[in-house]
C-alpha positions as CSV (number, residue, x, y, z in Angstrom):
1,M,171.3,186.3,-101.2
2,L,173.1,189.6,-100.9
3,T,173.6,191.6,-104.1
4,L,176.1,194.5,-104.5
5,K,175.7,197.1,-106.8
6,P,178.9,198.5,-108.5
7,Q,179.6,202.1,-107.3
8,I,180.2,204.3,-110.3
9,S,182.0,207.5,-109.7
10,I,182.0,210.1,-112.5
11,R,184.5,213.0,-111.9
12,R,185.5,215.8,-114.3
13,E,189.3,216.0,-115.2
14,F,191.1,218.8,-113.4
15,K,191.9,221.6,-115.9
16,I,193.9,224.8,-115.5
17,V,192.4,227.7,-117.2
18,G,194.5,230.5,-118.8
19,Q,197.2,230.6,-121.3
20,I,201.0,230.6,-120.9
21,G,202.6,233.5,-122.7
22,A,204.7,236.6,-122.7
23,I,204.4,239.2,-119.8
24,N,202.8,241.6,-122.1
25,Q,200.2,239.2,-123.2
26,K,196.8,240.0,-122.0
27,D,195.2,236.6,-121.5
28,R,198.1,235.0,-119.9
29,F,197.8,233.8,-116.3
30,S,200.1,234.6,-113.5
31,F,202.1,232.5,-111.1
32,S,199.5,233.5,-108.2
33,S,196.6,232.5,-110.4
34,L,198.3,229.3,-111.0
35,M,198.8,228.5,-107.2
36,H,195.3,229.4,-106.6
37,Q,194.0,227.0,-109.1
38,I,196.3,224.2,-107.7
39,E,195.1,224.9,-104.2
40,A,191.3,224.8,-105.3
41,G,192.1,221.4,-107.0
42,K,193.5,220.1,-103.8
43,S,190.5,221.3,-101.7
44,N,188.2,219.7,-104.2
45,G,189.9,216.2,-103.8
46,Y,192.1,216.0,-106.9
47,T,195.3,213.9,-106.3
48,E,198.7,215.5,-106.7
49,K,199.1,213.2,-110.0
50,E,195.9,214.7,-111.4
51,I,197.0,218.2,-110.7
52,M,200.4,217.7,-112.1
53,G,199.0,216.3,-115.2
54,A,196.8,219.2,-115.8
55,V,199.7,221.6,-115.4
56,I,202.0,219.8,-117.6
57,K,199.2,219.6,-120.2
58,R,198.6,223.3,-120.1
59,L,202.4,224.1,-120.2
60,A,202.8,221.7,-123.3
61,Q,199.8,223.6,-125.1
62,G,201.5,226.9,-124.6
63,L,204.7,225.8,-126.1
64,V,202.9,224.8,-129.5
């Protein structure tokens, strides 16, 4: 009898690092930084849906 073990894949959530803010704000991130993080996410195998979710989440936090 062949017994199959379930495959468990644990993966961290894709997150965008930095803050949305005014141009003169020291800790905000630039468009090029955002694009670099998106490209890094793609190269690490995150789906477009996961990346879009992370971008939207970061934008929403910046509006609060």
